[in-house]
N, C-alpha and C positions, 0 to 999 in steps of 0.2 A: 280586158273584158270587164263589163260592168258587174257590180254585185247583184245577186239575185234578190228578188222581193216576193212577198206573198207566200202562200202555202206551198211547200215543196211537193213535187210529183211523187207517186209511189216509189219509183226507182230511187229517187234521191233520199226519201225517208228511209228506205231499206238500208242504203249505204251509210247514212248517218247513224242509224241504230247499231249497225255492225261495228263501225269505227268507235262508237262510244263504248261498246263492250270491250273492244280490243285495247283501248287505252287503259282500262282497268287491268286487263291481263298483262300488259307490258309492265306496269308498275309492280304487279305481284311477282312476275318472273324475275325482274331485276332485283327486287328486294330479297327473294328467296336465294338467288345466286350470290347476293352481297357483292355484286360486280356487274358492270354493264354501262350502257350509254342511254339514259332515259331521254335526254334533250333531243337528240337527232332521231330517235325512234318515234317519239310523239309528234315531231314535225313531219315525218314521212308517212305515217300510217294511213292518212286519208287517201293519198295518191295510190298507194299499194292496194288498198281496199277497192278503190274504183277500178283498177286494172283487173284484179282477180275476180271480182263479183259483178262486173258490168261490161268489160270490153275485151279482155284477153280470151283467145281460144285455148282452152287447156282442159285436161281431164285428170283429176286426182287419182283415179283408178288406173290410169295409164300415163305415169309421169314421163315416160320415154316415147310417147306418141310422136312420130316423126313430123307431123304437120302442126304441132302445137306452137303457139306463140311463145317467145322466150322473154323472160325478165331477168336482167342482170343487175344486182344491187352492188354497184361499184363502191359506194360508201358502206363497206361491209360491217362497220361497227354499229350500224342501225338495224342489224339483223333481228333483234327482238320483234320489231314491227312485222318483218317478213314471216318469221316463225308463227306469230300470232295469226296472221292472215292465212297461212298455209294450213294450220291446224283447224281453223274455222271452216276452211274450204274442204277439208277431209283428207289431206295428204298424210296425216298421222294423228294418233289419238291426242286429244287436248291435254290429257294427264301428263303427257311427255313434256309439255311446256315447262313444267316445274323442275326439269332436269337441266335447264339452261346452264352452260359452263361447267357442269359437273364432269369429273374424270370419266371417260368412256361414253358420255352422252353423245347422241347424234346432233345435238343442238349446241355447237361450240360458240364461242364468243364472236367468231366471224364465220360466214357460210363455208361449208365444205361439201362439195358436190359428190365426193366419193363416200360420204357418210349418210347423207339424207337425200332420198329420191325427190326430185322436184327442184332442187338447187341446181342452177345451170352452170355456175362457175364459182371457184374458190376466190373470194375477194376480201379486201381489207387492207392489203398493201396498196395504199391509195394511188390513184392515177391509172390503174391497169384495166379496170372493168370496162371502160368505154372501148378500148381496143379489142377486148374479147367480144363485146357486143357487135362491134363493127364487123369482125370476122364472121360472126354468125349471120349477120344481115347479108354479107357478101356471098356466103355459102347458099343462103336462101335464094338470092338472085340467080346464082349459077344453076340452081336446081329448079328454076321456074317460078320463083317467088312464092313458095309454099307457106311461108309464115312471116309474121312481123316480129321485130325485136324491139323491146323496150329496155331502157337503161336508166338508172337513177344515179346521179353524181352529186357530191356535196360541194358547197361553195368554197370551203377550205381546200378541198381536193382539187378544185379548178386551178390552184396554184402550181400543180404538178405539170411538168413539161410534156409528159406523155399524153395528157388530155388534149393539148394543143396539136400534137402530131395527128391524133385521131380526128380532131376537128378539121384539120386541113385535108385529110385523105378521104373521109366519108363523102364529101360532096364530089370529089374527083370521080368516085365510082357511082355517083347518082343514087345513093342508097336511100330512096324514098320509103323503104320499109324499115327504117331505123328512126325511132322516136326517143329522145333523151329528155328526162326531167332533171332540172337543176333544183334540188331542195335548198332553196335560198333562205336559210334561217338566220343568216348574217353572223353566225358565231362558230368558232372553231376552238380546239382545245387550248390554244395559247391566247385567245382573246377575240375581240371583234374582227371579222374578216377585213374590214376596211382599214384597220390599223396594222394588222399583221402583214398583209400584202393585198392591197386593194385590187379587186378584179374588174372594177367598173372601167368603162361602160360595157357591161356584159352583152346587151342586145346588139349594140353596134359592132362589137368585135366578131360575134358569130355571124351576123349578116354579111360582114366583109369577107368571111370565109365561105359564103354562099349557102348558108343554112336558112331555112324557113324558121323564123323566130316568133314565138308567141309568149305573152306575159299574162299570168293569171294569179288569182288568190288560191294558193295551194290547199286551202281548207274549205273551199266552196265547190261542192260536188258538181253543180251544174257547169261551172267554169272548167273543172277538170275534165269532165266527159266531153264538153264542147271542144276543148283543145285536142283531146285524143282523136275525135272524129275529124277535126280539121287537119290534123297531122296525117291521118290515113288517106285523106282526100288529096293531099299535096303530092304532085308528081315531079320527078326529076331531081329532088334534093331531100336530104334528111331534115328533121325538125327538132329544134331545141325548144322546150317549154320551160320558161323561167317561172317557177312556182314560188311566189313569195309566201313563206311560211313563218311560223313562230316556234322557236326552240322551246321545248317543254310544253307545247300546246295542251291546254286543258287543265293544267295544275298551276294555280295562281303563283305559288312561290318558286316554281321552276321556269315560268315563262320569261324569255329573253335573258335568262341568267346563264352566263358562261360556265359557272361552277357546276351546273348540271349536265355538262357535256358528257362526262364519263364518271359520274359519282352515283353510287346506289343509295337510295333513301334508307335511313334507319327505321326502326319500328314505329316511332312516333310520326316521322315524316310520311311513311307509307300509309299509316292510318288516316292522316290528314288528307293526303292526296286521294285516297280511295273514297273518303267521305265527300270530297269536292266532286269527283267524277261521277259518283253514284247520284248525288243531288242534281248535277247537271243533266244526267241521262233521264232522271225521273221528271225533271222540269221540261225538257225539250224533246223527249222521246228519242234521244241519241243525237240530236242536232248539235253541231259544234258552234 
């Protein structure tokens, strides 16, 4: 999809402003915890923001509403982004965000559905979330197609065999109510994805498995929303949205740097990151 030009529409501006604030929150959370994964949280936050504030049917006051759309964060280490979005949406008080990874906190280092209402599945053991999402989508089909299921997987995670089992079986069951985002930031804990175990050609592989495949800039809200709408309009097959993203997006010294996959910033690094993000938000009104 082409890059967008001109002044963004009000819906796009709103999403840009929200994600701009949430990037600051993510850095503050991980610094406070002295532990976490900033790189993949910053690469994922725009997509999760678009889902929760523009396209998913959900109600923070009724997190167990049977007809809600579901979101499964299969790359569970990116959960600071999800927690930040959920707090912004009203699932729990924002003050609780600063308890990330503390003993007894509902906000553990990976999502735990038995601890925090609104979390659909416990994830973080990589490769499993897509199978869970597929099961939810199949249940929805059996129950009359009452809800849509969204899942986010990581590019390093795509090296797991269980991902490919789900990739084979979802088209068999014609799960057109399943939309999967690949957070394609090109880096995993051990190094560049292409060097650790190359997953290319991603689009060709998934098309061969009979998926509808779209490719977007995962930080362009117009493209994100357009892809979601196209996925929901597709019938007879699930959709994979390959979202090209930047690891550490928004913080200059974190961008594209594998070292920030799972390293918390110290005091000086946090101050520098927050200074950059606040300046960017002031300059662009939250635009990425």
